[in-house]
MMTF fields as JSON, N, C-alpha, C and O atoms, coordinates in Angstrom:
{
  "mmtfVersion": "1.0.0",
  "mmtfProducer": "UNKNOWN",
  "numBonds": 495,
  "numAtoms": 496,
  "numGroups": 124,
  "numChains": 1,
  "numModels": 1,
  "chainsPerModel": [1],
  "groupsPerChain": [124],
  "chainIdList": ["A"],
  "bondAtomList": [4, 2, 8, 6, 12, 10, 16, 14, 20, 18, 24, 22, 28, 26, 32, 30, 36, 34, 40, 38, 44, 42, 48, 46, 52, 50, 56, 54, 60, 58, 64, 62, 68, 66, 72, 70, 76, 74, 80, 78, 84, 82, 88, 86, 92, 90, 96, 94, 100, 98, 104, 102, 108, 106, 112, 110, 116, 114, 120, 118, 124, 122, 128, 126, 132, 130, 136, 134, 140, 138, 144, 142, 148, 146, 152, 150, 156, 154, 160, 158, 164, 162, 168, 166, 172, 170, 176, 174, 180, 178, 184, 182, 188, 186, 192, 190, 196, 194, 200, 198, 204, 202, 208, 206, 212, 210, 216, 214, 220, 218, 224, 222, 228, 226, 232, 230, 236, 234, 240, 238, 244, 242, 248, 246, 252, 250, 256, 254, 260, 258, 264, 262, 268, 266, 272, 270, 276, 274, 280, 278, 284, 282, 288, 286, 292, 290, 296, 294, 300, 298, 304, 302, 308, 306, 312, 310, 316, 314, 320, 318, 324, 322, 328, 326, 332, 330, 336, 334, 340, 338, 344, 342, 348, 346, 352, 350, 356, 354, 360, 358, 364, 362, 368, 366, 372, 370, 376, 374, 380, 378, 384, 382, 388, 386, 392, 390, 396, 394, 400, 398, 404, 402, 408, 406, 412, 410, 416, 414, 420, 418, 424, 422, 428, 426, 432, 430, 436, 434, 440, 438, 444, 442, 448, 446, 452, 450, 456, 454, 460, 458, 464, 462, 468, 466, 472, 470, 476, 474, 480, 478, 484, 482, 488, 486, 492, 490],
  "bondOrderList": [1, 1, 1, 1, 1, 1, 1, 1, 1, 1, 1, 1, 1, 1, 1, 1, 1, 1, 1, 1, 1, 1, 1, 1, 1, 1, 1, 1, 1, 1, 1, 1, 1, 1, 1, 1, 1, 1, 1, 1, 1, 1, 1, 1, 1, 1, 1, 1, 1, 1, 1, 1, 1, 1, 1, 1, 1, 1, 1, 1, 1, 1, 1, 1, 1, 1, 1, 1, 1, 1, 1, 1, 1, 1, 1, 1, 1, 1, 1, 1, 1, 1, 1, 1, 1, 1, 1, 1, 1, 1, 1, 1, 1, 1, 1, 1, 1, 1, 1, 1, 1, 1, 1, 1, 1, 1, 1, 1, 1, 1, 1, 1, 1, 1, 1, 1, 1, 1, 1, 1, 1, 1, 1],
  "groupList": [{"groupName": "MET", "atomNameList": ["N", "CA", "C", "O"], "elementList": ["N", "C", "C", "O"], "formalChargeList": [0, 0, 0, 0], "bondAtomList": [1, 0, 2, 1, 3, 2], "bondOrderList": [1, 1, 2], "singleLetterCode": "M", "chemCompType": "L-PEPTIDE LINKING"}, {"groupName": "ALA", "atomNameList": ["N", "CA", "C", "O"], "elementList": ["N", "C", "C", "O"], "formalChargeList": [0, 0, 0, 0], "bondAtomList": [1, 0, 2, 1, 3, 2], "bondOrderList": [1, 1, 2], "singleLetterCode": "A", "chemCompType": "L-PEPTIDE LINKING"}, {"groupName": "ASN", "atomNameList": ["N", "CA", "C", "O"], "elementList": ["N", "C", "C", "O"], "formalChargeList": [0, 0, 0, 0], "bondAtomList": [1, 0, 2, 1, 3, 2], "bondOrderList": [1, 1, 2], "singleLetterCode": "N", "chemCompType": "L-PEPTIDE LINKING"}, {"groupName": "HIS", "atomNameList": ["N", "CA", "C", "O"], "elementList": ["N", "C", "C", "O"], "formalChargeList": [0, 0, 0, 0], "bondAtomList": [1, 0, 2, 1, 3, 2], "bondOrderList": [1, 1, 2], "singleLetterCode": "H", "chemCompType": "L-PEPTIDE LINKING"}, {"groupName": "PRO", "atomNameList": ["N", "CA", "C", "O"], "elementList": ["N", "C", "C", "O"], "formalChargeList": [0, 0, 0, 0], "bondAtomList": [1, 0, 2, 1, 3, 2], "bondOrderList": [1, 1, 2], "singleLetterCode": "P", "chemCompType": "L-PEPTIDE LINKING"}, {"groupName": "SER", "atomNameList": ["N", "CA", "C", "O"], "elementList": ["N", "C", "C", "O"], "formalChargeList": [0, 0, 0, 0], "bondAtomList": [1, 0, 2, 1, 3, 2], "bondOrderList": [1, 1, 2], "singleLetterCode": "S", "chemCompType": "L-PEPTIDE LINKING"}, {"groupName": "THR", "atomNameList": ["N", "CA", "C", "O"], "elementList": ["N", "C", "C", "O"], "formalChargeList": [0, 0, 0, 0], "bondAtomList": [1, 0, 2, 1, 3, 2], "bondOrderList": [1, 1, 2], "singleLetterCode": "T", "chemCompType": "L-PEPTIDE LINKING"}, {"groupName": "ARG", "atomNameList": ["N", "CA", "C", "O"], "elementList": ["N", "C", "C", "O"], "formalChargeList": [0, 0, 0, 0], "bondAtomList": [1, 0, 2, 1, 3, 2], "bondOrderList": [1, 1, 2], "singleLetterCode": "R", "chemCompType": "L-PEPTIDE LINKING"}, {"groupName": "GLY", "atomNameList": ["N", "CA", "C", "O"], "elementList": ["N", "C", "C", "O"], "formalChargeList": [0, 0, 0, 0], "bondAtomList": [1, 0, 2, 1, 3, 2], "bondOrderList": [1, 1, 2], "singleLetterCode": "G", "chemCompType": "PEPTIDE LINKING"}, {"groupName": "ILE", "atomNameList": ["N", "CA", "C", "O"], "elementList": ["N", "C", "C", "O"], "formalChargeList": [0, 0, 0, 0], "bondAtomList": [1, 0, 2, 1, 3, 2], "bondOrderList": [1, 1, 2], "singleLetterCode": "I", "chemCompType": "L-PEPTIDE LINKING"}, {"groupName": "GLU", "atomNameList": ["N", "CA", "C", "O"], "elementList": ["N", "C", "C", "O"], "formalChargeList": [0, 0, 0, 0], "bondAtomList": [1, 0, 2, 1, 3, 2], "bondOrderList": [1, 1, 2], "singleLetterCode": "E", "chemCompType": "L-PEPTIDE LINKING"}, {"groupName": "GLN", "atomNameList": ["N", "CA", "C", "O"], "elementList": ["N", "C", "C", "O"], "formalChargeList": [0, 0, 0, 0], "bondAtomList": [1, 0, 2, 1, 3, 2], "bondOrderList": [1, 1, 2], "singleLetterCode": "Q", "chemCompType": "L-PEPTIDE LINKING"}, {"groupName": "LEU", "atomNameList": ["N", "CA", "C", "O"], "elementList": ["N", "C", "C", "O"], "formalChargeList": [0, 0, 0, 0], "bondAtomList": [1, 0, 2, 1, 3, 2], "bondOrderList": [1, 1, 2], "singleLetterCode": "L", "chemCompType": "L-PEPTIDE LINKING"}, {"groupName": "TRP", "atomNameList": ["N", "CA", "C", "O"], "elementList": ["N", "C", "C", "O"], "formalChargeList": [0, 0, 0, 0], "bondAtomList": [1, 0, 2, 1, 3, 2], "bondOrderList": [1, 1, 2], "singleLetterCode": "W", "chemCompType": "L-PEPTIDE LINKING"}, {"groupName": "LYS", "atomNameList": ["N", "CA", "C", "O"], "elementList": ["N", "C", "C", "O"], "formalChargeList": [0, 0, 0, 0], "bondAtomList": [1, 0, 2, 1, 3, 2], "bondOrderList": [1, 1, 2], "singleLetterCode": "K", "chemCompType": "L-PEPTIDE LINKING"}, {"groupName": "ASP", "atomNameList": ["N", "CA", "C", "O"], "elementList": ["N", "C", "C", "O"], "formalChargeList": [0, 0, 0, 0], "bondAtomList": [1, 0, 2, 1, 3, 2], "bondOrderList": [1, 1, 2], "singleLetterCode": "D", "chemCompType": "L-PEPTIDE LINKING"}, {"groupName": "VAL", "atomNameList": ["N", "CA", "C", "O"], "elementList": ["N", "C", "C", "O"], "formalChargeList": [0, 0, 0, 0], "bondAtomList": [1, 0, 2, 1, 3, 2], "bondOrderList": [1, 1, 2], "singleLetterCode": "V", "chemCompType": "L-PEPTIDE LINKING"}, {"groupName": "PHE", "atomNameList": ["N", "CA", "C", "O"], "elementList": ["N", "C", "C", "O"], "formalChargeList": [0, 0, 0, 0], "bondAtomList": [1, 0, 2, 1, 3, 2], "bondOrderList": [1, 1, 2], "singleLetterCode": "F", "chemCompType": "L-PEPTIDE LINKING"}, {"groupName": "TYR", "atomNameList": ["N", "CA", "C", "O"], "elementList": ["N", "C", "C", "O"], "formalChargeList": [0, 0, 0, 0], "bondAtomList": [1, 0, 2, 1, 3, 2], "bondOrderList": [1, 1, 2], "singleLetterCode": "Y", "chemCompType": "L-PEPTIDE LINKING"}, {"groupName": "CYS", "atomNameList": ["N", "CA", "C", "O"], "elementList": ["N", "C", "C", "O"], "formalChargeList": [0, 0, 0, 0], "bondAtomList": [1, 0, 2, 1, 3, 2], "bondOrderList": [1, 1, 2], "singleLetterCode": "C", "chemCompType": "L-PEPTIDE LINKING"}],
  "groupTypeList": [0, 1, 2, 2, 3, 4, 5, 6, 1, 7, 1, 7, 8, 5, 1, 9, 10, 11, 12, 1, 1, 10, 13, 12, 1, 11, 7, 8, 12, 6, 12, 12, 8, 7, 2, 11, 3, 1, 14, 8, 8, 10, 12, 15, 12, 16, 0, 11, 15, 11, 15, 6, 12, 16, 17, 16, 10, 16, 14, 3, 7, 6, 6, 6, 7, 18, 8, 3, 4, 12, 10, 5, 16, 6, 4, 11, 14, 11, 7, 7, 12, 9, 14, 1, 1, 7, 5, 18, 12, 1, 7, 1, 11, 3, 6, 19, 4, 19, 7, 17, 15, 9, 12, 1, 16, 6, 8, 6, 4, 4, 1, 12, 6, 17, 15, 13, 16, 11, 1, 1, 17, 15, 1, 17],
  "groupIdList": [1, 2, 3, 4, 5, 6, 7, 8, 9, 10, 11, 12, 13, 14, 15, 16, 17, 18, 19, 20, 21, 22, 23, 24, 25, 26, 27, 28, 29, 30, 31, 32, 33, 34, 35, 36, 37, 38, 39, 40, 41, 42, 43, 44, 45, 46, 47, 48, 49, 50, 51, 52, 53, 54, 55, 56, 57, 58, 59, 60, 61, 62, 63, 64, 65, 66, 67, 68, 69, 70, 71, 72, 73, 74, 75, 76, 77, 78, 79, 80, 81, 82, 83, 84, 85, 86, 87, 88, 89, 90, 91, 92, 93, 94, 95, 96, 97, 98, 99, 100, 101, 102, 103, 104, 105, 106, 107, 108, 109, 110, 111, 112, 113, 114, 115, 116, 117, 118, 119, 120, 121, 122, 123, 124],
  "secStructList": [7, 7, 7, 7, 7, 2, 2, 2, 2, 2, 2, 2, 2, 2, 2, 2, 2, 2, 2, 2, 2, 2, 2, 2, 2, 6, 6, 6, 7, 3, 3, 3, 3, 3, 3, 3, 3, 3, 6, 6, 3, 3, 3, 3, 3, 3, 3, 3, 3, 6, 6, 3, 3, 3, 3, 3, 3, 3, 3, 3, 3, 1, 7, 1, 1, 1, 7, 7, 4, 4, 4, 4, 7, 7, 2, 2, 2, 2, 2, 2, 2, 2, 2, 2, 2, 2, 2, 2, 2, 2, 2, 2, 6, 7, 7, 1, 7, 3, 3, 3, 3, 3, 3, 3, 3, 3, 3, 3, 6, 6, 3, 3, 3, 3, 3, 3, 3, 3, 3, 3, 3, 7, 7, 7],
  "xCoordList": [-3.765, -3.208, -3.687, -4.891, -2.739, -2.98, -3.436, -2.761, -4.389, -4.988, -3.899, -3.963, -3.03, -2.158, -2.908, -2.317, -3.993, -4.412, -4.361, -4.686, -3.857, -3.683, -5.126, -5.074, -6.306, -7.499, -7.675, -8.445, -7.16, -7.626, -6.623, -7.089, -5.544, -4.34, -4.56, -4.088, -5.345, -5.762, -6.824, -6.799, -7.757, -8.892, -8.4, -8.784, -7.676, -7.108, -6.199, -5.95, -5.777, -4.901, -5.811, -5.654, -7.009, -7.861, -8.37, -8.378, -8.877, -9.249, -8.56, -9.085, -7.257, -6.187, -6.157, -6.231, -6.074, -6.092, -7.163, -6.784, -8.648, -9.723, -9.547, -9.924, -9.028, -8.584, -7.817, -8.022, -6.92, -5.634, -6.271, -6.007, -7.195, -7.677, -8.533, -8.227, -9.462, -10.301, -9.427, -9.624, -8.248, -7.628, -6.95, -6.721, -6.5, -6.262, -6.861, -6.301, -8.328, -9.549, -9.857, -10.193, -9.69, -9.433, -8.671, -9.02, -7.586, -6.383, -6.567, -5.49, -7.66, -8.365, -7.561, -7.28, -7.401, -6.982, -8.051, -8.987, -8.152, -9.511, -9.364, -8.471, -10.009, -9.44, -9.865, -10.98, -9.283, -9.399, -9.098, -9.584, -8.502, -8.798, -8.047, -7.519, -7.978, -7.641, -7.259, -7.942, -5.955, -5.34, -5.509, -6.344, -4.805, -4.44, -3.609, -2.501, -3.969, -2.943, -2.535, -3.359, -1.164, -0.624, 0.745, 1.139, 1.242, 2.559, 3.78, 4.149, 3.977, 5.034, 4.56, 5.368, 3.716, 2.889, 1.796, 1.011, 1.284, -0.313, 0.287, 1.256, -0.706, -0.572, -1.678, -2.888, -1.055, -2.225, -3.448, -4.625, -2.891, -4.018, -3.845, -2.676, -4.751, -4.318, -5.161, -6.32, -4.64, -5.761, -5.22, -4.087, -5.961, -5.72, -5.296, -5.754, -4.4, -3.738, -4.164, -3.111, -5.106, -5.228, -5.075, -6.013, -3.792, -3.432, -2.471, -1.888, -2.197, -1.221, -1.905, -2.722, -1.522, -1.9, -0.9, 0.313, -1.501, -0.363, -0.684, -1.849, 0.37, 0.323, 0.896, 2.008, 0.088, 0.383, 0.451, -0.276, 1.87, 2.064, 1.743, 2.167, 0.71, -0.019, 1.044, 1.216, 1.569, 2.588, 1.7, 1.218, 1.602, 1.099, 1.795, 1.986, 2.072, 2.326, 1.793, 1.423, 1.794, 0.898, 2.147, 1.834, 3.393, 4.025, 5.454, 5.647, 6.151, 7.508, 8.726, 9.913, 8.293, 9.405, 10.449, 11.637, 10.135, 10.935, 11.395, 12.311, 10.743, 11.176, 9.813, 8.716, 10.129, 9.053, 8.449, 9.155, 7.278, 6.805, 7.552, 8.066, 7.769, 8.594, 10.087, 10.728, 10.53, 11.895, 11.585, 12.435, 10.43, 9.868, 9.536, 9.177, 9.699, 9.848, 11.375, 11.982, 11.708, 13.249, 13.188, 12.191, 14.373, 14.995, 14.175, 13.617, 14.152, 13.429, 11.922, 11.351, 11.281, 9.903, 9.593, 8.612, 10.504, 10.236, 10.15, 9.331, 11.385, 11.493, 10.089, 9.481, 9.387, 8.541, 7.222, 6.373, 6.897, 6.02, 6.339, 5.359, 7.536, 7.531, 7.247, 7.06, 7.237, 7.067, 5.621, 5.102, 4.723, 3.371, 2.856, 1.982, 3.284, 2.874, 2.93, 1.947, 4.04, 4.344, 3.202, 2.885, 2.891, 1.966, 0.695, 0.06, 0.176, -0.977, -1.186, -2.213, 0.14, -0.111, -0.27, -1.003, 0.164, 0.205, -1.201, -1.614, -1.822, -2.98, -4.385, -5.313, -4.048, -5.106, -4.772, -5.566, -3.896, -3.425, -3.675, -4.176, -3.199, -2.998, -1.438, -0.369, -1.79, -0.385, 0.224, 1.104, -1.115, -0.55, 0.565, 1.06, 1.171, 2.328, 1.876, 0.781, 2.721, 2.819, 3.882, 5.028, 2.924, 4.322, 4.205, 3.058, 5.192, 4.801, 4.996, 5.868, 4.059, 3.772, 3.753, 3.489, 4.06, 4.205, 3.359, 3.475, 2.574, 1.485, 1.615, 1.107, 2.872, 2.787, 2.047, 1.931, 1.294, 0.18, 0.679, 1.299, 0.571, 1.171, 0.031, -0.816, 0.072, -1.453, -2.144, -1.853, -3.505, -4.639, -5.863, -5.916, -6.567, -7.931, -8.315, -8.039, -9.007, -9.19, -7.534, -7.306, -6.882, -5.832, -4.611, -3.957, -4.54, -3.786, -2.84, -3.321, -1.706, -0.991, -0.284, 0.332, -0.745, -0.293, 0.894, 1.129, 1.643, 2.805, 2.968, 3.081, 2.922, 2.508, 3.544, 3.718, 4.477, 5.748, 5.183, 4.641, 5.218, 4.634, 6.148, 7.206, 5.966, 7.011, 8.48, 9.61, 8.098, 8.564, 10.105, 11.113, 10.001, 11.012, 10.599, 9.535, 11.663, 11.267, 11.411, 12.028, 10.952, 10.74, 11.987, 12.1, 12.809, 14.418, 15.387, 16.547],
  "yCoordList": [10.338, 9.349, 8.879, 8.69, 8.641, 7.698, 6.072, 5.349, 5.588, 4.785, 3.786, 3.959, 2.837, 2.036, 0.647, -0.109, 0.169, -1.161, -1.363, -0.619, -2.607, -3.472, -3.292, -2.937, -3.721, -3.422, -1.937, -1.54, -1.128, 0.479, 0.6, 1.242, 0.334, 0.495, -0.296, -0.05, -1.143, -1.844, -0.993, -0.504, -0.918, 0.287, 1.414, 1.552, 2.04, 3.383, 3.105, 4.117, 2.257, 1.325, 1.358, 1.88, 0.392, 0.448, 1.493, 1.5, 2.547, 3.743, 4.753, 5.505, 4.574, 5.439, 4.488, 5.165, 3.084, 2.761, 2.708, 2.488, 2.85, 3.205, 4.6, 4.79, 5.617, 6.722, 6.917, 7.67, 6.024, 5.923, 5.386, 5.933, 4.183, 3.588, 5.03, 5.56, 5.406, 6.471, 7.695, 8.069, 7.995, 8.735, 8.729, 9.737, 7.094, 6.782, 6.333, 6.107, 6.134, 5.936, 7.221, 7.188, 8.79, 9.822, 10.328, 11.146, 9.567, 9.685, 8.541, 7.971, 7.807, 6.956, 5.243, 4.601, 4.974, 3.19, 2.91, 3.703, 1.614, 1.073, -0.221, -1.068, -0.141, -0.934, -2.262, -2.345, -3.603, -4.576, -5.454, -6.586, -5.148, -5.904, -5.015, -4.002, -5.438, -4.756, -5.711, -6.728, -5.489, -6.549, -7.897, -8.726, -8.014, -9.44, -10.129, -9.698, -10.949, -12.09, -12.866, -12.993, -13.378, -14.154, -14.839, -14.347, -15.728, -16.476, -14.929, -14.102, -15.283, -14.211, -12.861, -12.252, -12.542, -10.887, -10.643, -11.581, -9.315, -8.866, -7.588, -6.877, -7.541, -6.745, -5.527, -5.622, -4.439, -3.081, -2.96, -3.25, -2.458, -2.5, -3.288, -3.531, -3.734, -4.345, -3.549, -3.428, -2.771, -1.815, -1.947, -2.415, -1.552, -1.537, -0.487, 0.385, -0.08, 0.927, 1.129, 0.974, 1.399, 0.857, -0.449, -1.127, -1.381, -2.434, -2.861, -3.917, -2.275, -2.46, -2.884, -2.147, -4.279, -4.496, -3.735, -3.945, -2.942, -2.064, -2.723, -3.024, -3.027, -3.735, -2.177, -1.671, -1.812, -0.249, -0.756, -1.372, -0.035, -0.39, 1.224, 2.35, 0.69, 2.112, 2.323, 1.432, 3.469, 3.882, 5.128, 6.04, 5.094, 6.298, 6.749, 5.935, 7.977, 8.516, 9.724, 10.342, 10.079, 11.335, 12.579, 13.68, 12.354, 13.384, 12.745, 11.536, 13.519, 13.131, 13.47, 13.454, 13.751, 14.086, 12.922, 13.21, 11.917, 10.574, 9.993, 9.18, 10.446, 10.088, 10.241, 10.424, 10.122, 9.994, 8.641, 7.758, 8.343, 6.915, 6.44, 5.337, 6.953, 6.179, 5.55, 4.807, 6.014, 5.452, 4.052, 3.163, 3.881, 2.387, 1.228, 0.14, 1.583, 0.627, -0.163, -0.093, -0.671, -1.096, -2.413, -3.098, -2.57, -3.636, -4.887, -5.574, -5.148, -6.25, -6.347, -7.438, -5.179, -5.277, -5.255, -5.797, -4.608, -5.017, -6.537, -7.127, -7.052, -8.68, -9.214, -9.914, -9.068, -9.625, -9.126, -10.011, -7.949, -7.398, -8.135, -8.715, -8.223, -9.044, -10.555, -11.408, -10.788, -12.693, -12.748, -13.777, -11.671, -11.772, -11.635, -12.455, -10.457, -10.421, -11.82, -12.519, -12.016, -13.343, -14.673, -15.631, -14.433, -15.61, -15.344, -16.279, -14.033, -13.223, -13.644, -14.163, -13.257, -13.251, -15.002, -15.164, -16.152, -17.162, -17.686, -18.659, -17.256, -17.831, -17.265, -17.948, -15.925, -15.374, -15.536, -15.039, -16.05, -16.153, -15.122, -15.218, -13.756, -12.713, -12.9, -13.337, -12.441, -12.26, -10.959, -10.742, -10.037, -8.498, -7.788, -8.421, -6.958, -5.937, -5.49, -4.959, -5.698, -5.16, -4.447, -4.532, -3.131, -2.553, -2.26, -2.257, -1.944, -1.943, -0.244, 0.369, 0.258, 1.782, 1.894, 0.982, 3.091, 3.211, 4.581, 5.653, 4.279, 5.546, 5.994, 5.547, 7.442, 7.651, 8.475, 9.397, 8.567, 9.353, 10.009, 9.237, 11.205, 11.947, 12.8, 13.336, 12.864, 13.702, 12.834, 11.718, 13.831, 12.829, 13.438, 14.612, 12.72, 12.836, 14.077, 14.257, 14.808, 14.981, 15.907, 15.879, 16.429, 16.988, 15.72, 15.067, 15.614, 14.142, 14.743, 15.397, 14.374, 14.566, 13.097, 12.269, 13.248, 12.172, 12.164, 13.149, 11.143, 11.358, 9.645, 8.598, 9.912, 8.705, 8.453, 9.278, 7.283, 6.853, 6.016, 5.006, 6.295, 5.029, 4.358, 4.984, 2.984, 2.206, 2.021, 1.757, 2.22, 2.73, 1.695, 2.056, 0.07, -0.565, -1.632, -1.622, -2.495, -3.333, -5.052, -5.375, -5.884, -7.11, -8.201, -9.312, -7.529, -8.127, -7.303, -7.572],
  "zCoordList": [26.72, 26.354, 25.178, 25.004, 24.232, 23.16, 23.25, 23.983, 22.632, 22.837, 21.54, 20.323, 22.213, 21.239, 21.086, 20.315, 21.602, 21.377, 20.075, 19.15, 20.08, 18.69, 17.364, 16.186, 18.244, 17.118, 17.059, 16.185, 17.752, 17.404, 16.501, 15.56, 16.3, 15.456, 13.79, 12.68, 14.222, 12.907, 12.239, 11.109, 13.167, 12.818, 11.85, 10.689, 12.373, 12.195, 11.018, 10.364, 10.689, 9.719, 8.304, 7.2, 9.024, 7.97, 7.409, 6.178, 8.068, 7.559, 6.59, 5.768, 6.899, 6.118, 4.981, 3.955, 4.665, 3.617, 2.772, 1.622, 2.901, 2.583, 2.059, 0.903, 2.731, 2.391, 1.029, 0.077, 1.271, 0.236, -1.167, -2.238, -1.044, -2.397, -3.07, -4.138, -2.309, -2.424, -3.687, -4.843, -2.397, -3.34, -4.571, -5.239, -4.986, -5.92, -6.965, -8.037, -6.667, -7.438, -8.203, -9.387, -7.241, -7.925, -9.318, -10.169, -9.202, -10.476, -10.995, -11.171, -11.398, -12.31, -12.556, -13.568, -11.04, -10.568, -10.443, -10.55, -10.166, -10.176, -8.642, -8.626, -7.949, -6.915, -6.88, -6.365, -7.321, -6.968, -5.686, -5.697, -4.8, -3.263, -2.489, -2.949, -1.114, -0.187, 0.677, 0.801, 1.493, 2.5, 1.871, 2.23, 1.085, 0.079, 0.923, 1.246, 1.221, 2.517, 1.111, 0.206, 1.017, 0.058, 0.87, 1.927, 0.402, 1.31, 1.154, 0.32, 2.45, 2.255, 2.942, 3.643, 2.823, 3.21, 3.175, 3.32, 2.973, 2.858, 2.019, 2.286, 0.816, -0.065, 0.349, 0.14, 0.938, 1.187, 0.002, 0.214, -1.313, -2.285, -3.499, -3.799, -4.251, -5.515, -6.211, -5.814, -7.546, -8.069, -9.497, -9.599, -10.766, -12.091, -12.314, -11.577, -13.232, -13.858, -15.149, -15.767, -16.054, -17.21, -17.521, -17.103, -18.412, -18.293, -17.291, -17.536, -16.244, -15.52, -14.262, -13.71, -13.717, -11.914, -10.804, -10.776, -10.015, -9.123, -8.025, -7.765, -7.238, -5.83, -5.136, -5.286, -4.593, -3.505, -1.76, -0.98, -1.73, -0.497, 0.417, 0.155, 1.699, 2.168, 3.628, 4.46, 3.679, 4.935, 5.717, 5.045, 6.597, 7.318, 8.851, 9.754, 8.922, 9.978, 9.862, 8.864, 11.34, 11.538, 11.471, 11.017, 11.894, 11.426, 10.742, 10.611, 10.445, 9.715, 10.8, 10.475, 12.015, 12.903, 12.781, 12.633, 12.825, 13.096, 11.667, 11.543, 10.754, 9.312, 8.584, 9.113, 7.162, 6.182, 6.255, 6.742, 5.857, 5.87, 4.574, 4.76, 3.296, 2.49, 2.887, 2.144, 4.262, 4.832, 5.166, 5.123, 5.481, 5.857, 5.105, 5.557, 3.818, 2.751, 2.518, 1.449, 3.32, 3.304, 2.339, 2.108, 1.889, 1.032, 1.355, 0.5, 2.864, 3.439, 3.348, 3.356, 3.261, 3.394, 1.742, 1.232, 1.102, -0.772, -1.143, -1.848, -0.365, -1.114, -0.442, -1.251, 0.862, 1.142, 0.373, 0.273, -0.163, -0.732, -2.128, -2.596, -2.888, -4.304, -3.985, -4.852, -2.575, -2.501, -2.414, -2.845, -1.851, -1.618, -2.878, -3.159, -4.116, -5.017, -5.972, -6.22, -6.355, -6.772, -6.362, -7.067, -5.41, -4.728, -5.292, -5.782, -5.289, -5.347, -7.075, -7.511, -7.99, -9.455, -9.764, -10.74, -9.258, -9.28, -8.897, -9.528, -8.129, -7.159, -8.504, -8.937, -8.815, -9.659, -11.083, -11.883, -11.468, -13.122, -13.949, -15.069, -13.199, -14.109, -14.864, -14.436, -15.965, -16.955, -17.831, -18.664, -16.89, -17.296, -16.984, -16.052, -17.184, -16.263, -15.143, -14.956, -14.368, -12.869, -12.687, -13.129, -11.387, -10.646, -9.527, -9.081, -8.739, -6.92, -6.938, -7.556, -6.184, -5.89, -4.318, -3.534, -4.04, -2.703, -2.426, -3.019, -1.478, -1.283, 0.528, 1.556, 0.107, 1.962, 2.305, 1.497, 3.461, 3.695, 4.938, 5.67, 5.353, 6.529, 7.076, 6.361, 8.142, 8.987, 9.812, 10.242, 10.016, 10.442, 9.571, 9.203, 9.378, 8.532, 9.537, 10.724, 8.661, 7.449, 6.597, 5.387, 7.368, 7.011, 6.547, 7.36, 5.23, 5.366, 3.853, 2.928, 3.967, 2.537, 2.254, 2.926, 0.796, -0.128, -1.01, -1.711, -1.025, -1.736, -2.314, -1.677, -3.731, -4.523, -5.351, -6.248, -5.27, -5.901, -6.685, -6.239, -7.939, -9.001, -9.281, -9.344, -9.426, -9.965, -8.988, -9.399, -7.797, -6.216, -6.214, -5.607, -7.201, -6.946, -8.19, -8.808, -8.373, -9.008, -8.676, -7.662, -9.368, -8.695, -8.826, -8.309, -9.64, -10.194, -9.886, -10.197]
}
C-alpha cells in the first residue's frame, strides 16, 4: 500500500525537484533558488540560462496512464506562476529577460524521463 502522507509526498517532490535541477544544470542552467515562495504561489526552480532568468515549473507523475504531467499546468496554474514570478522579480529587483519553462518528469528514480518545454507560456 502506498504511503500518501503529506510529508512523504513533500519529500518525494523535493527529491524530484533536486534531480530536475541537476538535470537542467547538466544542460547549462545555473540554479539560483528552489521553492521560492512569493505572493500568489511558489516557484519550484529559479535558474539562470545565460542572460535569461528562468522560472521552472517541475511536474512529476510516475506514469502517464492518467495524462502527461505537462497537462497539469493549466491556464489557472500559469496565472499563479506569473503572479509569483512578478512578486519575485519585484523583491529581487531583476531587470533581465525572463521565461517560463516546464520540466515534466515521468517514472520513478533512477528511471526518469525528462520532457523540457522552454518558453512554455508567456506572462502577457
